[in-house]
N, C-alpha and C positions, 0 to 999 in steps of 0.2 A: 504493499500500500504506500501511495506516495505520502511523504509526511509533510502536511501543509497546516496552517493554523487559520482557522474560519471563525474564530472568535469575532463576536460583534458583526456577524454576516447572517442575513435571514435568507434562507434558501427555500423556494417554492417548487414541490416535486409534484408532478401529476403521475398516476399510475403506480402509486408507492405501496399498494398492499402486497405486491409479490413481484419476482422477477427482477429486471433491471432497475425499476424504481425502488423496490425495497432494499437492493444492494445500494443504490446511492443513498438512501435515506440513512441506512446504518452508517456509511462512511462519512457523510458528512455530519454527522452527531458525532461520530468518533474524533474529527478534526475540529470540534468545538463550536459548530455552527448552530443557530436556531432554525428547526426545520419545520415549515408548514407543508403536511404530507395529505393528499387528496387522492382518492379513489373511490370507484363506484361501490367496491367491496370495503367491508369494514376493516380498518387498520387496527390490530390488537396491540401493537407495541405501546408502550408506555415510558415517557422518559419526561425528564424536566424541562429539557429545551425542544420537546417535540408537540406540535398542535395537529391534530388529527381532523380531517374533514372526510365525510362519506358524501359523495356527490356524483349524479348521472351528468357527465360532460355533454351529452346530446341535447339537454334542456338548457336552452338558451337564456331562458328568464331565471332559472336557479342559479346558473352561472354567473349572471350579472348581478344578481341580489347577493351572492358569496363574494364575489370580488369585491364588494363595498365594504365587506367586513375584515378584509386583510390590512395588515398593517405594512409599511414600505417593505419592497422586496429587494434585495441586492442581486440575487442570482434567481433565473426562472429555468428549471430544468423540465422541459416539455416531453414527458416519457411515456405518456398514456398512449395506447394504440390498440387497434383490433385488426385481426386478420379476416380474410375472405373464403378461404381455403382453396386457394388458387382457382376460383372460379372464373371462366372466361366470359366475355361479354354475353354472348347468346344463351348462357347459362343462368345468368344473373338477372335482377330486376332492378327498377328505380330505386324502390324503397330500400334495398340493401346497399344501393351505392350512396345513397344519402346518409345512410347511418354510419358506413366507413368512413364518408367523409367528414361527418359530424364529429367523430372522435379525433381522426388521424389529422385533420385540416383546420375544419372550422372552430373547434374548441381552442387549438393553440393560438389561432389568429385572434380570437375573442379575447383570450386572457392577455395576448400581448398588447392589443390596442388598449387595454385597462392600465398595464405597467409601464408602457413606452414614455407617457408624458412626465409621470414622476421620475423615470431615469434620466430622461432629458434636463429636467430640472435641476437633478442633481449632479448633472454631467458624469453619471457614473451608473453602471449596470452591466450584466451579462446575461445572455441567454444561450442556452445548448438545446438544439431540437434533436430529438431521436427520429431520426428518418430510417433507412434500409438501403441495403444493396438495391432494393426495389425502387428506390428512388433514383437509382442511376442506371439501371437495366432492366429490359424486360426478363419476366421468366421468375423473378423472386417473390412473386405474389400473383393473385388473379387481377382482373382489369380493375375493379376498384380499388384494390390495396396499391396497385402499382401507380395509379393515377393520383392517389392521395398523398403518397410519398413524394412523387414528383412536384406536387403542388407545394408541399411544405418545404421543399429543398429551394424552389422558387423564392418563395415567401422569405427564408432566410437568408438567401444572398441579395435580395433588394433591401432587406433591414441593414444588413451588414454593410451596404455601400453608402445607404441614405443617411446612417446614423452612427458612423464611425467617428466624424468629427465631433459628435457629442458625447464621446467617451463610453460609447456602449459597444462591448464586445459580443459578436453573434456568431457562432459555429454550430456544426452540426456533427453528429455521429451515424454512422451507416453501419449498423451490425449486419453479420451473416447469420450463420448457424450459431444462437445462444441456446444454451439448455435452460429453459425457463418454463413455467406452469403453460405461458402461451403457446408453446410448442409441444405440450404433453402429448398429442395425437401421434407425432412422429416416433414416441417412444413405447406406444401403446402395443400390447400383445407380444409377438417375439421381438420387437424393436428392430424391425427389418429396415424401414424407413430411416430411422436414425443412423443405422449402420451404414446405408447407402449414402446419405448425406456426408457422413464423415469420410468415406472413401473417396467421393467426388471431390472433398475440399484438399487442396494441397497439403496443409499440415496435418491432414488425416484424423481431425477430431471435431467436436464441438467446443464453442468457448463456454465459461462461467459467467454469471451475470456480473459477478466480481469485477471481471476483467474490463468489462464496460464502464463500471462505477470508478475504477482506477483512472481509465482513460478521462471520464468526466472531470474527476478531482484535478487532473493535469491542464484540462482545457480552461478550467476556470481559475487558474493559479498564476501568479506573476510571470511564471516562467513561460507561459503561452501568450504573454500579452500582445505579441507581433502577429499572433494568429487572428485572420478576420475574413468571415465569409467562407470558411473551408467546409467541406464534407469529408471527416476523416473515416476512414474504412476500416472496419474491424471485422475482417471475414476469413482468415485464414488462408488468404489469397483466392478466394473464389472467382473474383472479378478480374483476375488478370489471366484466367485461362482463354 
């Protein structure tokens, strides 16, 4: 784990009940931060510097009301996301696409629009968007998922360009195969799908959520202060094939 001091920093993390978001929550708490953690599922962790919220990110009014209760945020980690089971366009429907877009793109945008003015006023702030290799290539998800992650990459890049002069650092992480509850279906049964994915990955394994959390910690650290508008790929070499 990267040794960093995040005392006096308030971190907002979406999707913190499990997987990457959970690892991020624990990592930033260990680094001394105050953490605001939100998820549709109940977050059971208790900590003196942790405030938990249970919220459906597809409910725009509920998100708007919740945002008004938040204290100033120094770092926004947009980690919540949903998959679409690799469904191609002709086998999906508009409601499914809207739901995937709501969680993967609209909610991060809505939260950003709330946080951005206060960060501009302070001339300080950081945002890390959890995209995916599906935000860079086709085949990392179905039609809805791939579209949503491409949209999130575009949003991140434009923010990074427009607000760099205001002291706001914006980057993204594009994970490949990460062993989290979100990907539990790949490990179901005899685990053949998971073994196949590992075999097709140049480093021949899945990553752990902590590896993504450690990368996040680096990207929000002073050591990464010259990085802006970048999608940092963590995929074991999948996209170099």
